C-alpha positions as CSV (number, residue, x, y, z in Angstrom):
1,M,-9.0,48.0,-15.6
2,A,-12.2,46.5,-14.4
3,V,-11.9,43.7,-11.9
4,H,-14.4,40.9,-12.6
5,P,-15.7,38.3,-10.1
6,R,-14.4,34.8,-10.5
7,Y,-17.8,33.6,-11.8
8,W,-21.0,35.2,-13.2
9,C,-22.9,34.6,-9.9
10,E,-22.1,33.7,-6.3
11,Q,-24.4,30.6,-6.3
12,T,-23.2,27.0,-5.8
13,L,-24.9,23.8,-6.7
14,L,-26.2,20.9,-4.6
15,V,-26.6,17.8,-6.9
16,T,-28.5,14.7,-6.1
17,I,-27.8,11.5,-7.8
18,D,-30.1,8.4,-7.8
19,G,-29.1,5.3,-9.4
20,P,-26.6,2.3,-9.0
21,G,-25.0,2.6,-5.6
22,G,-28.0,4.3,-4.0
23,L,-28.9,7.9,-3.3
24,R,-26.1,10.4,-2.8
25,R,-25.9,14.2,-2.6
26,I,-22.8,16.2,-3.8
27,E,-22.2,19.8,-3.0
28,V,-20.3,21.6,-5.9
29,G,-18.7,24.8,-4.7
30,K,-19.1,26.3,-8.2
31,P,-22.0,27.8,-10.2
32,F,-21.6,25.0,-12.7
33,A,-21.2,21.2,-12.8
34,R,-20.0,18.8,-15.4
35,I,-21.4,15.2,-15.0
36,G,-20.2,12.1,-16.8
37,S,-17.6,9.3,-16.7
38,H,-14.7,11.7,-17.1
39,P,-12.5,11.4,-14.0
40,S,-12.2,15.2,-13.6
41,A,-15.9,15.8,-13.7
42,E,-17.5,17.5,-10.7
43,V,-19.9,14.5,-10.5
44,V,-18.4,11.2,-11.8
45,L,-20.9,8.5,-12.9
46,R,-19.8,4.9,-13.8
47,G,-21.4,2.8,-16.5
48,W,-20.4,1.2,-19.8
49,R,-22.7,3.5,-21.8
50,M,-22.0,6.7,-19.9
51,A,-20.6,9.5,-21.8
52,S,-17.5,11.3,-20.6
53,R,-19.5,14.6,-20.9
54,G,-23.1,13.7,-20.2
55,L,-24.7,16.7,-18.7
56,Y,-23.9,20.3,-18.0
57,L,-25.6,22.2,-15.1
58,H,-25.5,26.0,-15.1
59,A,-26.5,28.0,-12.0
60,T,-27.8,31.6,-12.1
61,D,-29.5,33.7,-9.4
62,S,-32.9,32.5,-10.8
63,G,-32.2,28.7,-10.7
64,V,-30.4,25.8,-12.4
65,F,-30.4,25.4,-16.2
66,Y,-29.4,22.0,-17.6
67,L,-28.0,20.9,-21.1
68,D,-27.7,17.4,-22.4
69,L,-24.3,16.9,-24.0
70,S,-24.5,13.2,-24.6
71,S,-26.6,13.3,-27.9
72,T,-23.8,14.4,-30.1
73,H,-25.0,12.4,-33.3
74,S,-28.8,12.4,-32.7
75,N,-31.1,14.2,-35.1
76,E,-33.3,15.1,-32.1
77,P,-32.9,18.4,-30.4
78,P,-30.8,18.1,-27.2
79,L,-32.6,18.1,-23.9
80,R,-32.3,21.4,-22.1
81,G,-34.2,23.6,-19.7
82,W,-34.7,24.8,-16.2
83,L,-34.7,22.3,-13.4
84,H,-37.9,22.6,-11.2
85,A,-37.9,21.5,-7.6
86,E,-37.9,17.7,-7.2
87,E,-37.4,17.3,-11.1
88,A,-34.8,14.9,-12.2
89,V,-33.1,14.5,-15.6
90,K,-32.4,10.9,-16.7
91,L,-28.8,10.2,-17.7
92,G,-28.1,6.5,-18.4
93,A,-29.0,4.5,-15.4
94,Y,-29.0,7.5,-13.1
95,R,-31.5,10.3,-12.3
96,V,-29.9,13.7,-11.7
97,S,-31.6,16.5,-9.9
98,A,-30.0,19.8,-8.7
99,R,-30.8,23.0,-6.9
100,L,-29.1,26.0,-5.6
101,A,-27.1,25.3,-2.4
102,E,-28.2,28.7,-0.8
103,G,-30.0,31.9,-1.5
104,P,-33.7,32.8,-2.2
105,N,-34.1,30.1,-4.9
106,A,-32.3,27.3,-3.1
107,E,-35.2,25.0,-3.4
108,G,-35.2,25.4,-7.2
109,P,-37.6,27.1,-9.5
110,S,-41.3,26.3,-9.3
111,A,-43.7,25.7,-12.0
112,E,-44.3,29.4,-12.1
113,G,-40.6,30.0,-12.4
114,P,-38.2,29.9,-15.3
115,N,-40.2,27.3,-17.3
116,A,-43.5,28.8,-16.7
117,E,-45.5,30.2,-19.6
118,G,-46.1,33.9,-19.9
119,P,-44.1,37.1,-20.2
120,S,-42.6,36.7,-16.7
121,A,-41.0,33.4,-17.4
122,E,-37.2,33.2,-17.8
123,P,-36.0,32.6,-21.3
124,D,-34.2,29.5,-22.5
125,L,-30.5,30.3,-22.1
126,Q,-29.8,28.4,-25.4
127,T,-32.5,30.3,-27.4
128,R,-31.2,32.8,-30.0
129,G,-31.9,36.3,-28.6
130,S,-31.6,35.2,-24.9
131,A,-28.5,37.4,-24.6
132,E,-28.8,41.2,-24.1
133,A,-27.0,43.7,-26.3
134,P,-24.3,44.6,-26.8
135,F,-23.3,41.2,-28.2
136,P,-19.6,40.0,-28.3
137,I,-18.0,39.4,-31.7
138,L,-15.6,36.5,-32.0
139,A,-13.1,36.3,-35.0
140,M,-12.3,32.7,-35.8
141,A,-9.2,31.4,-37.4
142,A,-7.2,28.2,-37.8
143,G,-3.6,29.2,-38.1
144,D,-3.4,31.7,-41.0
145,H,-6.8,30.7,-42.4
146,K,-9.5,33.0,-41.4
147,I,-12.8,31.2,-40.8
148,G,-15.1,34.3,-40.2
149,R,-16.8,36.1,-37.3
150,R,-19.8,35.2,-35.1
151,R,-21.9,37.3,-32.8
152,L,-23.0,35.5,-29.6
153,V,-26.7,36.2,-29.3
154,R,-27.3,33.4,-26.8
155,Q,-26.7,33.6,-23.0
156,L,-25.1,30.1,-23.3
157,T,-23.3,29.2,-26.4
158,V,-21.7,25.7,-26.8
159,V,-18.6,25.5,-29.1
160,G,-17.5,22.1,-30.4
161,R,-17.4,19.8,-33.4
162,H,-20.8,18.0,-33.1
163,R,-24.3,18.6,-31.6
164,P,-25.3,20.3,-29.4
165,S,-22.8,22.9,-30.2
166,N,-24.1,26.2,-31.4
167,I,-20.8,27.0,-33.1
168,R,-19.4,24.1,-34.9
169,L,-15.8,23.8,-35.8
170,T,-14.7,21.0,-38.2
171,S,-11.1,20.7,-36.7
172,R,-10.4,17.3,-35.3
173,S,-8.4,19.0,-32.5
174,V,-11.7,20.4,-31.1
175,S,-13.9,18.1,-29.0
176,A,-17.5,17.3,-29.8
177,A,-18.6,19.7,-27.0
178,H,-15.5,21.7,-26.2
179,C,-16.6,24.6,-24.1
180,V,-19.4,26.8,-23.1
181,L,-19.4,30.6,-23.6
182,V,-21.4,32.5,-21.0
183,W,-22.5,36.1,-21.8
184,D,-23.9,37.9,-18.9
185,L,-23.7,41.5,-17.5
186,D,-21.6,42.6,-20.5
187,T,-18.9,40.1,-19.5
188,L,-17.8,36.9,-21.4
189,W,-16.9,33.8,-19.4
190,V,-15.7,30.4,-20.8
191,V,-16.2,27.1,-19.1
192,D,-14.2,24.1,-20.4
193,L,-16.3,21.0,-21.0
194,L,-13.5,18.5,-20.1
195,S,-12.1,18.8,-23.6
196,G,-9.3,16.6,-24.9
197,N,-6.9,19.5,-25.8
198,G,-8.1,21.9,-23.1
199,T,-9.3,25.5,-23.4
200,K,-6.8,28.4,-23.2
201,V,-7.2,32.1,-22.6
202,D,-4.2,34.0,-24.0
203,G,-2.2,30.7,-23.9
204,E,-3.1,29.9,-20.3
205,L,-4.9,26.7,-19.7
206,V,-8.2,27.4,-17.8
207,E,-11.2,25.5,-16.4
208,A,-13.5,28.6,-16.1
209,A,-12.4,32.1,-16.5
210,V,-13.3,35.6,-17.8
211,V,-12.4,36.4,-21.4
212,P,-11.4,40.0,-21.6
213,Q,-12.0,41.9,-24.7
214,H,-9.2,41.5,-27.4
215,A,-8.2,38.2,-25.7
216,T,-7.8,35.1,-27.6
217,L,-9.5,31.7,-26.9
218,T,-7.6,28.6,-28.1
219,L,-9.5,25.5,-28.7
220,G,-7.1,22.9,-30.0
221,Q,-5.8,24.4,-33.3
222,V,-8.6,27.0,-33.6
223,D,-8.3,30.6,-32.3
224,L,-11.4,32.6,-31.3
225,K,-10.5,36.3,-30.7
226,Y,-12.9,38.5,-28.7
227,V,-12.5,41.6,-31.0
228,S,-15.4,43.8,-30.2
229,Q,-19.1,44.2,-29.3
230,S,-22.2,45.0,-31.4
231,V,-25.5,46.4,-30.5
232,Q,-27.2,44.7,-33.5
233,E,-28.1,41.0,-33.6
234,N,-27.9,40.8,-37.4
235,V,-26.5,43.1,-40.1
236,A,-28.5,43.4,-43.3
237,P,-26.7,42.0,-46.4
238,K,-25.5,44.6,-48.9
239,N,-26.0,44.8,-52.7
240,I,-29.4,42.8,-52.7
241,T,-31.2,43.1,-56.1
242,P,-35.0,43.9,-55.9
243,M,-37.3,41.3,-57.3
244,H,-38.8,43.5,-60.0
245,A,-35.3,44.0,-61.5
246,I,-34.9,40.2,-62.2
247,D,-35.7,39.0,-65.8
248,E,-38.4,36.4,-66.1
249,E,-36.3,34.1,-68.2
250,A,-33.4,34.4,-65.9
251,F,-35.9,33.7,-63.1
252,D,-37.2,30.6,-64.8
253,A,-33.6,29.5,-65.3
254,L,-32.9,30.0,-61.7
255,V,-36.0,28.0,-60.8
256,Q,-35.0,25.1,-63.0
257,Q,-31.5,25.3,-61.6
258,R,-33.1,25.2,-58.1
259,I,-35.2,22.2,-59.0
260,H,-32.1,20.3,-60.4
261,A,-30.2,21.3,-57.3
262,E,-33.0,20.0,-55.0
263,S,-33.2,16.8,-57.0
264,D,-29.5,16.4,-56.6
265,V,-29.8,17.2,-52.9
266,E,-32.6,14.7,-52.6
267,T,-30.4,12.0,-54.3
268,R,-27.6,12.8,-52.1
269,R,-29.8,12.8,-49.1
270,N,-31.1,9.3,-50.0
271,K,-27.6,8.1,-50.5
272,L,-26.5,9.7,-47.2
273,R,-29.6,8.1,-45.5
274,H,-28.6,4.7,-47.0
275,D,-25.0,5.2,-45.8
276,Q,-26.4,6.3,-42.4
277,E,-28.4,3.1,-42.1
278,L,-25.4,1.0,-43.0
279,L,-23.4,3.0,-40.4
280,E,-26.2,2.4,-37.9
281,D,-26.2,-1.3,-38.5
282,E,-22.4,-1.4,-38.2
283,Q,-22.7,0.8,-35.1
284,E,-25.3,-1.6,-33.6
285,S,-23.0,-4.5,-34.4
286,F,-20.1,-2.7,-33.0
287,K,-22.1,-1.8,-29.9
288,A,-23.2,-5.5,-29.5
289,D,-19.6,-6.6,-29.8
290,W,-18.5,-3.8,-27.5
291,R,-21.2,-4.7,-24.9
292,R,-20.2,-8.4,-25.0
293,R,-16.5,-7.4,-24.6
294,C,-17.5,-5.1,-21.7
295,E,-19.4,-7.9,-20.0
296,E,-16.5,-10.2,-20.5
297,L,-14.2,-7.5,-19.1
298,E,-16.5,-7.0,-16.1
299,R,-16.6,-10.8,-15.5
300,R,-12.8,-11.0,-15.8
301,E,-12.6,-8.0,-13.5
302,H,-14.9,-9.6,-11.0
303,E,-12.8,-12.8,-11.1
304,L,-9.6,-10.8,-10.8
305,H,-11.2,-8.9,-7.9
306,S,-12.1,-12.2,-6.2
307,L,-8.6,-13.6,-6.8
308,Q,-7.0,-10.4,-5.5
309,E,-9.2,-10.5,-2.3
310,A,-8.2,-14.2,-1.8
311,W,-4.6,-13.3,-2.5
312,E,-4.7,-10.4,0.0
313,E,-6.4,-12.6,2.6
314,E,-3.7,-15.3,2.1
315,R,-1.0,-12.7,2.2
316,N,-2.3,-11.3,5.4
317,Q,-2.5,-14.8,6.9
318,I,1.0,-15.5,5.8
319,E,2.2,-12.1,7.2
320,V,0.5,-13.0,10.5
321,D,2.2,-16.4,10.6
322,L,5.5,-14.9,9.7
323,T,5.1,-12.2,12.4
324,S,4.2,-14.9,14.9
325,R,7.1,-17.2,13.9
326,R,9.5,-14.2,13.9
327,D,8.4,-13.3,17.3
328,E,8.7,-16.8,18.5
329,L,12.2,-17.1,17.0
330,H,13.1,-13.8,18.5
331,T,12.0,-15.0,21.9
332,R,13.8,-18.3,21.5
333,R,17.0,-16.5,20.4
334,E,16.8,-14.2,23.4
335,Q,16.2,-17.3,25.7
336,F,19.1,-19.1,24.0
337,F,21.4,-16.1,24.5
338,R,20.4,-15.9,28.2
339,E,20.9,-19.6,28.7
340,Q,24.2,-19.3,26.8
341,E,25.3,-16.6,29.1
342,S,24.2,-18.6,32.0
343,W,26.0,-21.6,30.7
344,K,29.2,-19.5,30.3
345,Q,28.9,-18.2,33.8
346,E,28.3,-21.8,35.1
347,R,31.2,-23.1,33.1
348,E,33.4,-20.3,34.5
349,R,32.3,-21.1,38.0
350,T,32.8,-24.9,37.4
351,E,36.2,-24.3,35.9
352,T,37.2,-22.1,38.8
353,L,35.9,-24.6,41.3
354,L,37.7,-27.4,39.4
355,T,40.9,-25.4,39.3
356,R,40.7,-24.8,43.0
357,R,39.9,-28.5,43.7
358,R,42.8,-29.6,41.4
359,E,45.2,-27.4,43.2
360,E,43.8,-28.7,46.5
361,F,44.1,-32.3,45.3
362,E,47.6,-31.6,44.0
363,R,48.5,-30.1,47.4
364,Q,47.0,-33.0,49.3
365,R,48.6,-35.5,46.9
366,A,51.9,-33.9,47.5
367,E,51.4,-34.0,51.3
368,V,50.3,-37.6,51.2
369,E,53.2,-38.6,49.0
370,A,55.6,-36.8,51.3
371,E,53.9,-38.4,54.3
372,L,54.0,-41.8,52.6
373,N,57.6,-41.3,51.8
374,A,58.4,-40.4,55.3
375,Q,56.4,-43.4,56.7
376,R,58.1,-45.7,54.1
377,E,61.5,-44.4,55.3
378,A,60.4,-44.9,58.9
379,F,59.1,-48.4,58.2
380,R,62.2,-49.3,56.3
381,H,64.3,-48.1,59.2
382,E,62.0,-50.0,61.6
383,K,62.4,-53.1,59.4
384,E,66.1,-52.8,59.4
385,V,66.3,-52.3,63.1
386,W,63.8,-55.3,63.7
387,E,65.9,-57.4,61.2
388,E,69.1,-56.5,63.1
389,E,67.4,-57.2,66.4
390,Q,66.1,-60.4,65.1
391,D,69.5,-61.4,63.9
392,R,71.0,-60.5,67.2
393,T,68.2,-62.4,69.0
394,E,68.7,-65.5,66.9
395,A,72.5,-65.2,67.4
396,L,72.2,-64.8,71.1
397,S,69.7,-67.7,71.3
398,A,72.0,-69.9,69.4
399,H,74.9,-68.9,71.6
400,R,72.9,-69.6,74.7
401,R,71.8,-73.0,73.5
402,E,75.4,-73.9,72.8
403,E,76.5,-72.6,76.3
404,S,73.7,-74.5,78.1
405,H,74.6,-77.6,76.1
406,F,78.2,-77.5,77.1
407,R,77.5,-76.7,80.7
408,L,75.3,-79.8,81.4
409,D,76.9,-83.1,82.0
410,P,75.4,-85.6,79.9
411,E,76.1,-88.5,82.2
412,E,74.8,-86.9,85.4
413,A,71.8,-85.0,84.2
414,D,68.3,-86.4,83.7
415,P,67.8,-86.4,80.0
416,S,64.2,-85.2,80.2
417,A,65.0,-82.5,82.7
418,N,68.0,-81.4,80.8
419,S,65.9,-81.2,77.7
420,E,63.2,-79.1,79.4
421,S,65.6,-76.6,80.9
422,A,67.4,-76.3,77.6
423,H,64.2,-75.7,75.8
424,A,63.1,-73.1,78.4
425,A,66.5,-71.4,78.2
426,S,66.3,-71.3,74.5
427,D,62.7,-70.1,74.3
428,A,62.8,-67.4,76.9
429,D,64.8,-64.7,75.2
430,P,63.1,-65.0,71.7
431,D,59.7,-64.4,73.2
432,D,60.8,-61.4,75.0
433,L,62.2,-60.1,71.8
434,I,59.0,-60.9,69.9
435,D,56.8,-59.2,72.6
436,D,59.0,-56.2,72.4
437,L,58.7,-56.0,68.6
438,T,54.9,-56.5,68.9
439,D,54.7,-53.5,71.3
440,R,56.6,-51.4,68.9
441,M,54.3,-52.3,66.0
442,A,51.1,-51.6,68.1
443,H,52.6,-48.2,69.0
444,L,53.1,-47.5,65.3
445,A,49.5,-48.6,64.6
446,Q,48.1,-46.2,67.2
447,E,49.8,-43.3,65.5
448,K,48.1,-44.1,62.1
449,P,44.8,-45.8,62.9
450,K,43.1,-44.9,59.5
451,R,45.8,-46.2,57.2
452,G,44.5,-49.9,57.1
453,P,46.6,-53.0,57.4
454,W,50.3,-52.8,56.8
455,N,51.5,-53.5,53.4
456,W,55.0,-54.8,54.1
457,S,55.8,-55.1,50.3
458,A,54.9,-51.5,49.8
459,L,56.9,-50.4,52.9
460,F,60.0,-52.5,52.6
461,G,59.8,-53.7,49.1
462,D,60.5,-57.3,48.0
């Protein structure tokens, strides 16, 4: 089985777009490029009047051939031809130019190249007879209904439902310009033109692929089977009657029938023209309404974009503020935890110190109470001793006074002398006792100099 290359040539395209958004160059790594608003196109162009399939570029070893796909309902022939160097094709608000990315014709065909006049010029790839024999034959069918057969006598054949299709299929499952069939070097290729239902080769969805002989192309609900090849472009019809064999009356009847048919056709054409004008008016009204709605949508989209930018800016600012506050709260939390830990440690140290001081205080208090109790007992004992001595001193003083009174003769003694001696005798012994008591108290005061004045009520009670 023969192994075919991936594409019909090894060339690639370099496409230049000049229009809204500035000048840009796009390198397409294929020998073809589909240009339009379709998101899967090799070159995507934006615009409210931009067709999804606006332009098809086809590269060969000789140059770049273009085909306008946007005029699906126009009566004028579609724009097509070879792209010269520095030549651009207008597509909506854009100007499109292309050249081969590499090779001897990378700068594009010159004026003496593919479009030049003369026998050496390259033919229009869409012209009937541009293909070389043998020609592929396709058998067309929609389910069980056989449509017929077609020979591909063009090097580029567009298949679809409307212009600029060369093979037109009325099925709604087929797009306006569904695919391109390329016949070159006795090999048939197919390129999908971003159709709605896709293009399949033997059930496999393809973008661009070789169509082997006896394979089936599926376009929506229509099948095109590559059945064979033919070396003849046209086959002469069989069973044609010569002109001399036609009867004159029959010929006049045929002429009258032809005239009536043409009149009927003209009437229908006028009606269709009127209907077309009505449709064009409705289409213009629809376009105006659609343009107005598109402008409204663009305005709302711009407002939405502005609101979205403001919202994004506000959200970013809020996120920055939240991040800053979160970091600040985290810092404060860490600081609080550190301070709390420090407070716990300080509290533990304080409680430990207070416990030690409380124990020391209790110990000192117990010692002071024990010492006070001992001193109280000592003072009480001293008081009892002092009271006993005072009682003995008073008793002795009273006894001595009585003895001195009875010893003296009242008649012989001088009353004043007797009174002075008696007073001296009575006062001598108490003073000695008082002095002795004072000495003892001074001795006790020297032992406890920091206790302050004596509280006799506390020491001896009431």
